[in-house]
C-alpha positions in Angstrom: 70.2 -20.3 44.1 67.0 -19.9 42.6 65.5 -16.3 42.1 64.2 -15.1 45.9 60.7 -14.4 44.9 57.6 -13.0 47.5 53.9 -13.1 46.1 52.2 -11.0 47.9 48.0 -12.7 47.9 47.5 -15.8 49.3 44.4 -16.7 47.2 44.4 -19.1 44.3 46.4 -17.3 41.7 49.3 -16.2 43.8 49.1 -19.8 45.4 49.7 -21.2 41.6 52.2 -18.7 40.5 54.5 -20.1 44.0 53.6 -23.0 43.1 55.1 -22.7 39.3 58.3 -20.6 41.2 58.9 -22.9 43.6 58.7 -25.4 41.5 61.2 -24.0 39.0 63.5 -24.3 42.1 63.0 -20.1 43.2 63.1 -19.1 46.9 59.3 -18.3 46.7 57.7 -16.7 50.5 53.7 -16.1 50.2 52.1 -13.6 52.3 48.5 -13.2 53.1 46.1 -11.2 55.4 44.0 -14.1 57.2 46.7 -15.8 59.8 44.4 -18.4 60.1 43.9 -19.2 56.6 48.1 -19.2 56.5 48.1 -21.4 59.6 46.3 -24.4 58.1 48.3 -23.9 54.6 51.3 -24.5 57.2 49.2 -27.3 59.0 48.0 -29.1 55.4 50.3 -27.7 52.7 47.7 -27.4 50.5 45.6 -24.2 50.3 42.3 -25.4 50.7 40.4 -22.6 50.7 41.4 -21.3 47.4 42.9 -24.3 45.5 42.2 -27.8 47.1 44.0 -30.7 46.6 46.7 -29.4 45.3 50.4 -29.8 47.6 52.4 -26.7 48.3 56.3 -27.9 47.3 58.1 -27.4 50.9 60.7 -24.4 49.7 57.4 -22.3 49.7 57.6 -20.3 52.6 54.2 -19.3 53.9 54.1 -16.0 56.5 52.1 -13.4 57.7 55.2 -11.1 58.5 55.2 -9.1 55.5 59.2 -8.0 56.3 60.4 -11.2 56.6 58.7 -11.8 53.2 60.1 -9.2 51.6 63.2 -9.7 52.8 65.6 -9.0 49.9 63.5 -10.2 47.0 64.6 -10.8 43.4 61.0 -10.3 42.1 57.8 -9.2 44.6 54.1 -10.3 42.3 51.5 -8.6 44.0 48.0 -10.6 43.8 45.6 -9.1 45.4 41.7 -8.0 44.1 42.0 -4.5 42.6 39.9 -2.9 44.8 43.0 -3.9 47.7 46.1 -3.1 45.5 46.4 1.0 47.2 45.9 0.1 50.3 48.7 -3.3 50.0 51.0 -1.4 47.6 51.3 1.3 50.8 52.2 -1.6 53.0 54.8 -3.0 51.9 56.4 0.2 50.2 59.1 0.6 52.9 60.2 -3.4 52.4 61.4 -3.3 48.8 64.8 -3.3 48.1 65.8 -0.7 45.6 66.5 -3.8 42.7 63.1 -5.2 43.2 61.1 -5.8 40.4 57.6 -5.7 41.0 54.6 -7.3 39.0 51.0 -7.0 38.9 49.2 -10.5 38.2 45.9 -9.1 39.3 43.3 -7.8 36.7 41.0 -5.3 37.3 40.3 -1.5 37.7 40.5 0.9 40.7 37.0 2.0 40.8 37.3 5.8 42.4 40.3 7.0 40.6 39.2 4.8 37.0 43.6 3.8 37.2 45.1 0.5 36.4 47.1 -1.3 39.1 50.4 -0.5 37.5 49.1 3.4 37.8 48.0 2.5 41.4 51.2 1.0 42.1 53.3 3.6 40.5 51.9 6.4 42.1 52.6 4.7 45.6 56.3 3.5 45.1 59.2 5.8 45.3 60.2 7.1 41.8 63.4 4.8 42.0 61.2 1.6 41.8 58.7 3.4 38.6 60.6 1.3 36.3 60.9 -1.9 38.1 57.3 -2.1 37.5 55.6 -4.8 35.6 52.7 -7.5 34.5 51.8 -10.4 33.8 48.2 -11.5 32.0 47.0 -13.9 29.6 44.6 -17.3 29.7 45.9 -19.1 32.9 43.4 -19.9 35.4 45.0 -21.3 38.1 43.5 -24.7 38.8 45.5 -25.6 35.5 48.7 -23.6 36.3 49.0 -25.3 39.9 49.0 -28.7 38.3 51.4 -28.0 35.6 49.0 -27.7 32.2 50.3 -26.2 29.5 49.2 -22.5 29.3 51.1 -19.0 27.2 50.5 -16.0 29.2 52.3 -12.0 28.3 53.8 -10.0 30.2 54.3 -6.2 29.7 56.8 -3.5 31.6 58.1 0.1 30.9 61.7 -1.5 29.8 62.2 -4.3 27.5 64.6 -4.9 29.9 62.7 -5.9 32.6 59.9 -7.5 30.5 62.5 -10.2 29.7 63.7 -10.2 33.3 60.1 -11.3 33.7 59.7 -13.6 30.8 63.2 -15.4 31.8 61.4 -15.6 35.5 58.2 -17.4 35.1 59.1 -19.4 31.8 59.1 -23.3 32.3 58.7 -26.4 29.0 54.7 -25.7 30.7 54.3 -22.5 31.1 55.4 -20.3 27.7 55.5 -16.1 28.4 55.3 -13.3 25.7 56.4 -10.1 26.1 54.8 -6.9 24.8 55.8 -3.2 25.1 51.9 -2.3 25.6 51.3 -2.2 29.2 48.3 -0.2 29.0 46.5 -2.8 26.6 48.4 -5.6 28.5 46.1 -4.0 31.9 43.0 -3.4 30.1 42.4 -6.4 28.1 43.2 -8.9 31.2 40.3 -6.2 33.5 38.3 -5.9 30.4 37.6 -9.5 29.2 35.7 -10.2 32.9 32.6 -7.7 32.4 32.4 -10.1 28.7 32.1 -12.9 30.8 29.7 -11.7 32.5 27.5 -10.7 30.1 28.1 -14.4 28.5 27.8 -16.1 31.8 24.3 -14.0 32.3 23.4 -15.4 28.6 24.6 -19.2 29.4 22.2 -18.9 32.9 19.2 -17.7 30.6 20.2 -20.9 28.1 20.5 -18.4 25.2 23.1 -20.7 23.4 26.8 -20.8 21.6 25.3 -18.0 19.2 24.9 -16.0 21.6 27.9 -16.2 23.8 30.0 -16.2 20.4 28.1 -12.7 19.7 29.0 -11.3 22.5 32.4 -12.4 22.9 33.1 -10.7 19.3 31.2 -7.3 20.0 32.9 -7.4 23.4 36.3 -7.7 21.8 35.8 -4.5 19.3 34.4 -2.5 22.6 37.4 -3.4 24.7 39.7 -2.7 21.7 37.2 1.2 21.0 38.1 1.8 24.2 41.7 0.9 24.5 42.8 2.9 21.2 41.2 5.7 22.6 43.4 5.2 26.1 46.5 4.8 24.0 46.7 0.8 23.2 47.7 -1.2 20.2 45.0 -3.2 18.6 47.0 -5.8 17.9 47.4 -6.3 22.1 43.9 -7.0 21.9 44.4 -10.3 19.1 46.8 -11.6 21.6 46.7 -13.6 24.7 46.1 -10.7 27.2 43.0 -9.8 25.0 41.4 -12.7 22.3 43.4 -15.5 24.6 42.2 -14.1 27.8 38.5 -13.9 26.6 38.2 -17.5 25.4 39.4 -18.8 28.4 37.5 -16.0 30.9 34.1 -16.9 29.1 34.3 -20.9 28.6 35.3 -22.5 31.4 33.5 -22.9 35.0 36.8 -22.1 36.2 35.9 -18.6 35.6 34.2 -17.2 38.8 32.9 -14.2 36.6 31.4 -16.3 33.9 29.9 -18.4 37.3 28.7 -14.7 38.9 26.6 -13.9 35.3 25.4 -17.4 34.8 24.0 -16.7 38.4 22.5 -13.4 37.5 20.7 -15.3 34.2 19.2 -18.1 37.0 17.8 -14.6 38.4 20.3 -14.1 41.5 20.7 -10.7 42.8 25.1 -9.3 42.9 24.4 -9.6 47.0 23.2 -12.8 46.1 26.4 -14.2 43.3 29.1 -12.7 46.7 27.2 -14.9 49.1 27.4 -17.9 46.7 30.9 -17.8 45.6 32.0 -16.2 48.6 35.4 -15.0 46.0 36.3 -11.5 44.8 34.7 -11.3 41.2 36.1 -8.6 39.6 33.9 -8.1 36.6 31.6 -6.5 38.8 33.4 -3.8 39.9 35.1 -3.1 36.7 32.2 -2.7 34.8 31.6 0.5 36.8 34.9 1.2 36.3 34.5 0.5 32.6 31.0 2.3 32.4 32.7 5.6 33.7 35.9 5.1 31.4 33.5 4.6 28.3 32.0 8.1 29.3 35.4 9.9 29.7 37.1 8.8 26.5 33.7 9.6 24.6 33.8 6.0 23.8 30.8 3.4 22.5 30.5 0.4 24.9 27.1 -1.4 24.5 27.5 -4.1 26.2 29.3 -3.2 29.0 26.3 -0.1 29.3 23.7 -2.8 29.1 25.7 -5.1 32.1 26.3 -1.6 34.1 22.7 -0.9 34.5 21.3 -5.1 34.7 24.1 -5.0 37.7 23.7 -1.3 39.1 20.0 0.1 37.8 17.7 -2.9 38.5 17.5 -3.3 34.6 16.3 -7.0 34.1 18.9 -9.6 31.6 15.9 -10.1 28.9 15.2 -5.7 28.9 19.0 -5.5 27.5 19.1 -7.9 25.5 16.4 -6.2 24.0 18.2 -2.9 23.9 21.0 -4.5 22.8 19.6 -6.5 19.6 17.1 -3.2 18.8 20.3 -0.7 18.5 20.3 1.1 15.0 22.0 -0.9 12.3 25.9 -1.0 12.3 28.5 -1.9 9.8 30.7 -4.3 11.1 34.2 -2.5 10.9 35.1 0.9 12.0 34.5 4.1 10.3 37.9 4.8 9.2 38.7 1.3 8.8 36.0 0.8 6.5 36.8 3.4 4.3 40.7 2.5 4.2 39.2 -1.2 2.7 36.2 0.3 0.3 36.1 3.9 0.0 33.1 4.1 0.7 
């Protein structure tokens, strides 16, 4: 008999993971807030709102009853927008078994506290469950994973044992899973790349071309790494799947809602108009606000994030932000400490 798995969140990514695991033989239950949406999923065996055209396997149980969804599960995958994570964890805490492994598959930061998702989960769960928390991240559009197209991701946890259990849960011949001990870096990479995707989307909306996109991505990973180092992450993590890997796919694909949001902003739409058009969570917008405050807290330099914050929340135009970025004081590409080691300048 396969693992018992609860997926909390019936959006595109939650549905894709439920399909992946059901096809692997797991006993999967998926929960969502909106009964109307779930009733349509039950009737049609399809998530028409978030993942149209993909059939739901018969061994996925769709329910709005949290207690039944969580009953005696081996794994609980939480896939909700970052701003809803704390509330949802509070809702499910009393139904979690002592041996359940809790996996965050959400990519974002809590704006008010600047916390990563595993930090939020840890704060709301009893202490005996803290060691059971993990995260999964990487370049993995739901539209492709749900159709069985090849992908590679990474999981991190507080212990090697838990990370390897999560690896074993997800890994298939089409879904390769690596482990990484750097839970801070894996989470930050997954969250902060959405900011850069907004930026490259704005650049594309302004029709600036490939060079601009490449420059934003490259300097974007530099400032993500800079903040990550200040917060205790390993630089090498940002060269991996949750860093460069996720950055490439999010900045270059129309599956990316953050890139699509950026394109609309570059074309002159307001943030409110973007939300109305996409009708989906755009994590990069909230994450930009959180990262802007994190860079001040850790006294790091994040010029792309700063200019995006001003575009999103202070009515600065994208062209004005471009002028600021291009007119900054001349810099060496490599950070000061590394440069001294390399060249003894």
